[in-house]
N, C-alpha and C positions, 0 to 999 in steps of 0.2 A: 215426221220427216226431218224435224230440227234435230232430234238426238242422232239420227243416222248421218246428217251433215256435219254435226260436231264430232262424231266419231271417225268420219273420213278425214275431215280437216286436221284433226289432231293426230291422224295416223294411229288409230287404235289407242288414243290417249297418251301417246309418247309425248306430245306437246305440253303435258301437264308435269313433266319432269321440273323439279324444283328450282333448277339453275341451268342456264344455257339451253333452253328447250330448241332453239334453232340448230344448235350443234348436234343434239340427240336426233333431230329430224334429218339432218344430213347424214348421221350415221345410220339411220334407217334406210336412207336412200342408197347407201352402199350395200346394204342387205338386198335391197331391190335390184340394184345393179348386178349382183351375183346371179340372179335369175336371168337377166338379160344376157349376161356373159355366157352362161350355161347353154342357153339356146342358140347362140352364135348367128342369130338371124337379124339382120338390119330391118327387116319388115316388122319383127316383134320390137325392136328397139324404138323405131318411129312410131309404131302404133301405140306403145305403151306411153310414150312422151305425150303424143296428142291426146290420148284418152285420159290420162291422169291431169293433164293441163285443163282439159274442159270439165272434168269432174271437179277439179280444184276451183274453178270459176263459180260453179254452183255451190259447192260446200263452203267455200271462202265467204261468199256473199251472205249466205244463212248463218255461218259461224260469226261473222262480224255483228250481225243483229243480235245474236245470242250473247255474245260477250260485251257488246255495247262499245265498240271502238274500231279504229281503223287498223287493219293488219295487226290484231293482237298476238302476243307471244306464242300463246298455245296452238295456233294455226301453224302447221309444219308440213303439210302436204307440199307446200311450195318449195321447201327445202329438198324434199324427195326428188320432185321434178327437176330442180336445179342440179342435183348430183347426176341425174340421168343425163341431162344436157351437157353437163361438164365432161362426162366421160363418153359421150356419143362418138361412135365411129372411130374410137381410139383404141387400138389394141394394147391394154395396159395389164400389168401384173400387179402384185400387192403394192409395190413401191410407187407405181404410177397412179394407183388409185388412191393411196394415202396422199401424194403430191396434189392430185385434183381435188380431194377433200380440202386440203389446206388452202389452195387457190380459190375454191368456191367461198369458204368462209370468209377469206379476205375480201373478195369482191361483193359478197353479200353484205358485209359490214360497212364497207366505205361507200358503196353504191355510186360508182362512177357514172357520168352522164351517158346516156339518158335513163340509167336504171332508176335513179333517185326520183326523176320526173315521172316515170311509169307508175311508181307507188301511188301517185295522186289520182290515177283512173279509179273509176267507181267500183265500189264492191269487190268481189273476188277476182275480177280482172287485174285490178291494181295489185291484189295480193300475189297473184301468180306472175304477172308480168315483169315486175321489178326483179324477181329472183331468176327468172328465165333469162333476162339480159345480163345480169351478173354472172349467170352460168355460161353464156357465150363468151364473155371475157375470160372466164376461167378456163373454158375449153381452149381458146386461142393461146393463152398463157401456158398451159400444159403442153400443147403442141410445140410451142417454142422451147420450153424446157426440155422436152424430149429430143428435139433436133440439136440443141446446143449441148446436151449431156446424154447421148443415147445409151450409153453403158450404165449410167447412173439411175436414170428413171426409165422403167420399162413396164 
């Protein structure tokens, strides 16, 4: 089961990318978002976010033990879920998705309150929760940017 958890937590070993694995994980999140966008279903969108978050808690807990640290770099399923939350319920095209990607990466790095504190939660819940909160901020930021610049970001 440990091998499966590591495979899932690293999103098919994307997290082993030699530099900026979180950015690579976020890019993988954009690929997953394409599936969500293709379905056009809010039920699929919510269901996938909830399911991946729950699986991420399990896989993150197991992978933390495997890697021997708290929220180690190779765990990137949290970035995938973060991108899905960032783009949730926002009809975006390529420029909007890229703006969301940028916003999420910024908020994921700086971890404004309470995202930084959520990282201290035990195991996989901490792994997933801090990125989910950063993604909520990124979602709100993207909505604001689209409202202020509707022709530029869509």
